[in-house]
Steps between C-alpha positions, in 0.01 A plus 500: 500500500287255291641167377454364143579203292682538163635278226819564309700657780880478455637210702166319533420233243139481585290735727625751752341658805612866506457816700347818356842636418595189305710322768478126464409319817459150357535297180247217419451245230122540501265792510307343784805490724573872423143590585524304824807704608335827393191431703698381801722808525204730432298339779799528733511874441115537488500649144313409188697277256597701191426220254685436179730762362604449145637680203295472183448167337733589215795551745731221389869428406618720220656205319155347433443427132217758458702791659670734253872529530619755750169538682627430851391697806860619534453686169161651592429869581317387811794312648670701774849376592528770769255296701620140543483226760632149560242228490634157601839567342377673185486871419170651387415861413187711542243521213314832502223357277402222737616643833701182572850360475569306180783291348709674233497181280122480497243671271140618495300652213499837670868529392598843381824605350756652733716784382803269491332226300558457128199273456204658319199524726162361427288754327369749755291809442684825516497661844444871544818698531563675828506852342145437361354336804189664636481306835677674782748254647616730781404376843276707734663683787383253765679213313819711466487585867459130587809412288704776660407370846583146395846608383563670830414184693708288253798731566442441874521126448135426560432307180624151601696263283257411226473832314598491134737776362256574217233596755724762649608633164139531384399666831765770442349564158144511645617752765618719210164459325604230247310169463537282186206332335640158604518618862138627492392160375672327792389733784136388524568118505784544747288700745221246474745228566680655802227718661475248781853597608360823645304311760827452699535877541366623840587731782760254640658432161445820297766412238539165332684373189150453338411861568825625351441287187147653467635854529766434238231387265304824563254320727403510869553576778138395575282244325275783373798686360623181333162432344488859368847459338381162355184663354707788353746260341217293352346815361827583327515153349143528380582835334811351340300211358236735364769716337692221335338389182624148508416241240326277752175591667535733800243300691711186471800698621305606805400137559859390470615749757223419745537123465869532557448719810225287648668161493612529864440849618214596727228718352225690673143582387261736674125525485226707672317296771137600458344260750744454782385456859646635819333350806547506877557143634528499877802712589642490141414599143461270197549587136343325197560603139618385157869523425442399135200455274457257199409586144553872541704700253779701651597852401762496219835390642552571191337159422155397637512232767236263635523267799332167413299282744729239646810714490548481875396134557843340494673765706230485769531116514872532557429638846797740484490777767337801339490828698283808473682832528427865502649654187713194426707584809617182662534680836124589499343154517120483501471115504654174379360167387747305711366674818147456364440874536467518122278270309512490123239340274363517152142531373336585177605864532871481605746463774343575838705614799355466847729628780496555879665841526765543775452742789760740374481874434547464124230231477258706699575804288453297180169363622375856566610627166340214320175564687514863381574397147843666484672166434330253251778317321656152529802358319662161465852408431558202268732335252408298192634142465601367165192468272285678762388764258395531137522791257302606201677491166570872496617494857252756620289263718610271778316238698637386838403134534732405788692726740708453808357714778764674719293749709188717507489856618263777581643808331453865573617630165296560188292199399523253222711529191429870476735572778811574294342712226269683736766590763757609238243694305392675819853593598581632151175700491569631849843612394355675199241681710742619763806552284714267722741236392319165445791275607569697817129510584467126445802438716360714784164311482679164505690604810176615661315176406769295666482692818850632486623838609472773234800715419441876542488537121244227460282629789511847341407360158195315635396806689539709187293241310210529742512878501499514121205264477312725730559791273447307181300187581470215247213261585675190373816581693315586820323164483826313435674678787202439734510128434876489547477681831252247630735228422794692653301521823525124529862483393612763746369289796738226407808696620 
């Protein structure tokens, strides 16, 4: 669990060092002292310090002279009194807008009238009524199934002590096929923030409180399934933003959402490695390739992103331990900077990774597939420190000027930023060609990709898919399935 520093915590007059869940572990008069404690406890647990967590700059006492009367967080629509906690003797409640706990007597300019408030809200563009909404807010079957499984484990007492009642209530609605717009907007950032909790799930500990929480959010049980749920939620949010004709520029709204999500959460970016090297060195194999390139436009995210030269300089000088994984899986380590089996450097082209691959079955299989050209993608996990990026005025272009590097990975999925749209389009098209249910087909492919046992119905569906393609082949689908099967060949050897 990462540690952060934060100002304005109830019970701390200056700066506080806090856990990811908001628990205060120390109060300090200076920011430097809070940073020192954050770094010390992070080093003790061998994790990356989370940095500064803060609510927006306009978060301040509601009695300030420039705050309209009645505009306290306690009167705001985003203020949820069903989710409260004690912080150093004071009670705070959860804010759905900022995904944080806030004081009821404070204010920010995202304030929105709650149903019980008599105060007139600031002028807001009219939202689309539910009955006229075109965006489908119902969750796909795999998210409903995850929520049902999470509720079963919650009933069995597997959720731990930190679960909020609202999470269970919303999971019951999701299991019934109901997800509100506000919930859709929270799902993506929540998964991005907590996806690391799934690393604790293994054969010896198949059920953890973190896993239960993911399931209740329609996420998990694997990292791949969590990323799929996150991508789906972000797609819903993008469609909602496109549908709502707000008075402010849609691009600025996208920027606001992305900047809010990326303050502390880890992002990943993929690219095709065109000039990697796999070489035999004595009894082992070495890998050399670029995990990121400079001055290259990404695919639409929906904004266009470029990594600027110098973006990795500070994080590499910090000498933090960075590991290289297969598919972002912390159990499949390919190298680490601390052990000197991974060497990271930058040149005029980008971030170069040079690794001595371990003598393991998954590393040998990976080397063989890369030689054959079946695997050609790398990814890096990063977060953006404050002022580490810049945006165009319309919010549609982003430049990464400084990033914190968390890990690099060789990935066996679809490459670059086309991964989401390509894979989802191929599944939808495949379902249309075969007449099968897209959600059920995607769920079966996800199970297969993760090397898990298929249910009889899932096995029958995949067999039926192959048979129908033989009868009515579609070149685009055949190519997509062929690529996926090559990648599954590697994944299957991991289990």
